[in-house]
N, C-alpha and C positions, 0 to 999 in steps of 0.2 A: 480627516477626509472620509466621507461616507463611501463605503465600498459599493460597487455596482451589484445589484441583485438580479438574478435571472432564474427562470424556472424551466424545467424540462418535464413534459408529460409524455410518458412512455406507455403506449397502449400495446401490451404484449398478449400473447396467446394464453398465458397463465395468469399474469398479474398486470393490473393497470396501476401505474405509479406516478406520483407527483413528487419531484425533488426540487428543492429551492437551494440555490447556490449563491455564494458571495465570490465575485471575481476579485482576486488579490494579486495584482502584478502578473507574473507568469504562472500563477497557481489558482486553483479553485478550492473552495471549502463548502461542503454540504452542511446546511444548517437546519433543514427540515426535510423529512421523508415520510410521505403519506401513501399508503398502498391499499388497493382493493383487489383481493385474490378472486377475480371474476371467472377465470378459466373460460374465456370467450370461445376457445376452440371447440368446446362441447356444444355450442349453439349453431354450428355449421351442419346443415342437413346433408343428405346424400348427394344433392346437387351443388354442395358448397355454398349454399345461401345461408346467411346469418338470420336467425329467427328474430321476430319482433321482441321476444323476451330478452335475448342477448343484447339487442340494440338499446332497449330501455334500461337495462342494468348499466350499460356503458354511459348512457346519458346521465343517469343518476349520479354515477361516480364523478363525471366531469363537472356537473353542477356543484357538487360538493367541493371539488378542487377550485372552482371559481371563487367560492366563499373564502377558502384558505388564502388564495392569491390576493383577494381584496383586503383581507385582514392584515397581511404583511405588506400591502401596498406595492406588489410586484406587477409591473405592467409588461415587461419583456418576457414573453412565453413562447417556447417552441414545443409544438404538439406533434409527436411522431407516432407512427403505427407500424407494426411488423407483420408477422406471418398470418395471424387470425384475420386481420382486415385485408391483407394482401391476397389471401387465398379466397376471400369471400366474393362470390359473383356479383353481389349487390354492394360492393365496396364504394362505388361512386355515390350511391343512394345514402349510404351511412355517412360518408364524408359531408355531403350536403346537409343532412339532418343535424349533424353535430355542429356545423357552422351556423345553421339557423337558430338552434336552441341554446347553444352555449357561447357562441362567438369564437370558438377555437377552430383554426384552420389546420386540419390534419395534413401532415407531410407524410405520405406513404413511402416508406423506405424499401428499396429493392434489397434482395438478399446480398448483393455485392456491397451495397452501402452499409448494411448492417454489419457485415464482416469487417469492412474498412474501419468503421468507428470503434469496434471492439478492439481491433489491432492497435489503433491509435492510442487508446487508453492504456494498453499494455506497454507499448513502446515508450510512452511518456511518463510511466510510473514504475517501471520494473527494469532491472539491469540486464535482461536477456538480449543478446545480439542476434541469435539464430534460434529458430524453433517453429512450433505450431501454436496456433491459438484455437480454442474451441469454446463456443458459446451455445449452450443447449437451451433453447426456449421451449415454449409449449407446443409449437407447431412446426418449428424448423430448427436446424442446427447449422451454425456457421463455423467453418474451419478455414484457417488461412495458413500459409507457409511463408515465413519471412527469413531473409538472409541479409546479414550486415545491416539489420534494422530497417529493411525495406520490404514491402509486400512483393512477393513473387507469384503466388497462386492463391486463389480463394474459391470457395464453392458454398452455396447454401443448400444443405441437404433437406429433402422433403419430409423430415421426421423430427419430432420433439418429444418431450416427456409425456405430454398429454396424448398425442396421437399414437405413440408407441404403447402406452397403457391401453388405449381403446382397441388397438389392433391385436395385441398379444396377450393381455392379462384379463381373464374372464371373471375371476372371483376376487376374494380379498387376500389371496395368497398366490404367489407365482409358482406354478408347477414346473418341474424340471423340463418337461416337454415344451412348455411355453418359453422358458428361458433359452432353450436350445434354438428354437425357431427365431426368436428375437435376435440372438447373437449371430445366427447365419445371415439374417436379413441385413443387419448392420455391417457385417463383414463384406457382404456382396455389394453394398453401396460404396464402401471404401475402395473396393477393388476396381471400381470404374475409373479411378484417378491414379495414374502412375506416380505422380509427385507425392502421394501419401505413403509411399513405401517405407520412408524413414523420417523420424523426427530429428531435424538438425540439432546437434549437441545433446540429443536425448531429451529436449525440453518440450513439454506441452503446457502452455499457459492456459489454465482453465478459468473461464469467466462465468459469472452468474450465481444465482442463489443455490443451486444444487451443489456446485463446487464448494461454496462457502459452508454449506451444511455438512458435507463430508469432512471438511477440514475441522470444523468444530467438534464433530464426533470423535475423530482421531486424536485431537489435541487433549480432550478430556480423558481418553483412554491412556495417553502418555503422561498425564499430569504436566502438560506443556506450560512453560512460562507465559504470562499474559501479554504476548506480543501481537495479538490480533491474527487475522487469517491472511491479510494481504502480504504476499511474498512467502507464505508458508509452503514448504516442500513436502508434499505427500508422496512418499517413496512408492515404488511399484510394489514392494513387499507389503506395505501398509494397505495399499489399494487392493491388492490380491486378497488380503485377510478380510477387509471390509466387504469385498465382493462375495466371498464365501459365507461370511457371517450374516450379512443383511439379506441376502437372497433367500434365506431359509425362513424369514419371519413373515407373519401376517401383518396386515395393517394395524390391527389392535396391539400387536406386540411392539410395533414401532413406537408407540406412545411411551414405552419404557426405556427407549434408547436416549441416553443423555446427549444433548447437543443437537438433536434432530427436531426441526420445526414441525409442529403438529399439522399445519396446513399444507406441508410439503411431503408428509410421510408416505402417502400412496404413490408419489411421483419419484421417490428416490430410487426405486428399483430400476426403471428404465434409464434414469440418469447414470447410475453407477455402471450399468451394462454398457452404455455408450462410452463412458470414460475408460472402462476396463478394456473393451474391445479395441479402442483406438490406441491405448498404450501397448497392448499386445501386438497389434498390426504394425505399428511404427517402431517397435523396439525401444520405447521411451523409458527413461529412468524413473518416471512417475509424473505427478502433476505439480506445477507451480501455480498456486492458487492466487487469483487476482480478485480483489473486492472492487476494483474499478472496471467498468464495462461500457456498454453502448452509450449510456447517458453522459458519463464522464468524457468519453471520446468526443461526443458532439460538443460539449463545453470546451474541452481543451483545444479543439480545432478553431474555436473562436479567438483564442488567446494570440495576440500578436507580439512579436519581439522576442519570444523565448527561443533558446537554442536547445535542440533535442537530438543532435546528430550522434552523440556518443552516450554510453552508459554513465560517464562522469558528468555530462551535461544534465542528465536526468537526476543524478544524486545532488548536484548543486541546486537545481530547481527545487528539489524536495526539501533541502535545508532552508532555502529562502522562504518557502511556503510555511514551514514551521515557525520561523522567526516572525513572519507577519501575523500568523494566527495568535501567537503568544505575546504580541506587543513588545518587540525588542527595542533596545536602545542602540540605534545605528552607530553613534559615535563610540560608545563603549565597546561594541563588538569589533569595530574597525581597530580600535586600540589593542584589543586582545589578539587580533590577528598579527598586528605589527610586532608586539612584544614577543609573541610566540615564535614568529619567524626569526627574529634577531637572537633570541635565546637559543633556539634550536640550532641555528647556524653556528653560534659560538661553541656550543657543546660538541657539534660535529667536528669543527676545526681543531678543537683541543682533544679529540679522540675519546670524549666522555660517552657519547652515544653514536651508534651506527644505525641510521634510519633508511629503510627502503622507500622507494617511490610510493608504494601503496600505503605504507605506514605514515608517510608525510601527509598524504591526502587525508587520512583518517584523523591525524592530530589536528590538522587545520580545521576540519569540520567540528571536532570536539571543542576546539578553542572558541568557535563561534557560538556553540551551544552551552558552553561552560556556565554552570549555575543559572540556567535559564529559569529555573523555578524560584529565583529570588523575588520575582514580582508577586508570588503568592505569600511568601514569608521569608524575610531576610535571616531570621534566626534558625530556620530549618531548610535552607536553600538546597542543601545536598539531597536530602530525602525527597523534597518536592521535585527537584530536577530529575532524579532517577525514575520516580513513578510517573512523572509527566511524560518523559521520553519513551519509556518502554510501552506505555499505553497509547502513544501517538502513532498516527499513520506516517511511516517513513517512506515516501516515494523514492524508488530507485535503489534501496538497500536490501540486502538479504537479512534474514532474521539474526543471523550470527553477527553481521556488521552492525545491525541496530543495537544488539545487546552490548557489543564492544564500545560503541559510541556512548550509550547510556551509562555504562560503568565508568568510562574515562571522564566524561563531562560532569559527573556528579562526585568525583573523588574528593574526599575530605581527609581520610587517613587510612592506613592499611587495615585496621580492624573493621571499619565500615565497608571497605571494598570486599573483604572476606564475607561479611554479612550479606551484602547485596548479591554476591556471585553464587551464593548457595542455591538460588533459583535456577542457575544454569550449570548444574552439576555435570561435569564431564565435557562441557562445551569447549573449554579452553585449556591449553597446556600450562605447565608451571612457568615456562618461558614467556608465554603470552600474558599471563597474569602479572608477572614481574614488569613487563613492558607497560601494561596499563598503570601499574603503580608509579613507574618512573614518569610516564607522560602526564598522568593525572596530577602528580606532585609538582611537576614543572608548570602545568597550566594554573594550578592553585597559586604558585608564586607569582606568575604573570598577572593573575586576577588581583592579588594583593598590591601589585605595583600600579594599579589603577583604582585604589580603594575609594578615592574621593570622586571618581567618575569625571575627572577634569582633564584627563590626558596630559598630566604633568610630566611624565617620563617621555623624553624625546629620543633617547637612544640607549643602547646597552652594549657593553664590551665584556667578553668572557675570556679570562686567561688563567692558565694553571700557574700556581705559585706555591712552591714547596709541595706540601701534601694537601693543598687546598685549592678550591676554585675561587678566584676573585671575580666578582661581578660588579663592574663599575656602572652605576646608574646615572645617566645625565638628565637633569631636570630643568624645567623652565617654570618657575613658580614654587610656592611653598609645598614641600613634599612630606610634611609631618605625618599625615595619615598613611602615605605609602611606605615611609620608613618604618613606622611602628608595626604595621601589618606584615610587611615582608620579613622583618627580623623575627617576628613571631611565627610565621608560616614556613620559613626556609627549612626548618628541622625535618619536615616530611620529605623534602627532596634530598636532604643530607642522608636520611635513613635509607631511602630508595637507592641512591647512588653509592652509599657507603663512603661518602666524601664530605669533608668539611667545606662549608660555603661561607665566604666573607662577602658582605655587601658594602660597597663604598658609594656614597651619594655625592654627586657634584652638581653645582649650578652651572648651566651653560652661559657663556658670555653673550650678552645682548648686543 
């Protein structure tokens, strides 16, 4: 079935961007991203009128976008504009000209709508229940406060990275006096709203390119595993260190900073000042970086039928999205879930494993994802699964959870687990690594019990017998492949549990 394709055009104060999406069930997948860093905010004169030059640059970009849309045969397009057009006194004129020359009907978002869509993206792709969101644009900054995953307060502040740079930084290096004035101004704006005194649970979810850039810089400094920036926790200490280090640099020196985008180099100073001052003002633990923002929020609001009430809902939707992206086999994954549930229940009843509610959830998700990389190569499915998962966007999961799932869902043997886990030095305790080994080996045995992908196994029964575990496997149909593979693979679980396992296959009566 052909997935629905939709496009969002986001006319921002700094960047004008076209993003093409595939709508897949309750999820979305970005498949093309074209941007034009026009910095439209600089074309607003003293009377807030956008110059002809600025309008012409916008029209050129939009005409180019039209060609891209035609090439991909995308007809459903939403064209939105934020602060630069919102603040322009000739906004109606611009909107009419765009409609006439490109056919795009601009939807001018209010500051409240901009904040709402940013929050929607965070709540539908991240596990935070309480906190603040901040989205720094070129000409405005949207901040929301949410509690129990519901919007409580929001405000669109009349400053962004471009306007702050224009107002406070005169040359190619920020002077201490300029930084002090900028910080005082930002703090005075925050002080107008009593609800900004604290970040609930210490969480600030930071949206947008500036937050992603800072995350990239810090990850390179830490030699961080390749888990992406979505869900990355930039601690206050790291933010404080970056604030001190980067504030001293000139624009030319920024070109030597690994991870920093050249086109954003001169705007990172006002961005980090806003992030830092908000973290100080609200006593936050740092920034939780989101690569999902306004555009994703608009798209996700279109999706019908999905549940987003709890963090677990978000996690489940994130797993479903991954399965759709990588072309899963629904029947096989259902069988993996069934076998895992029955084996886990038997091990618990016999006192072999003691599993918490959180661990059970993680085992279930690892069961669904187990050897997902098989579609790339059946002979190297463990390695492909591991690298596929750690490099994928995991909506709803922390980076630690993402690593845990990737390691468990790719388990092949203890040596390989030790090899993969080297990238996460110090992340997990010995006890956690042992549990990964046990759960991974159990999942591998379940996987082998569906070797022919025909769901031959109908039931399992686990019993302790003498010094061994007897697993009776009830089948319907020829179980030759399942018998061969499970007898071969059970040794990994025997080593992990330090218990002998006996497999007994029986045909069910028809």
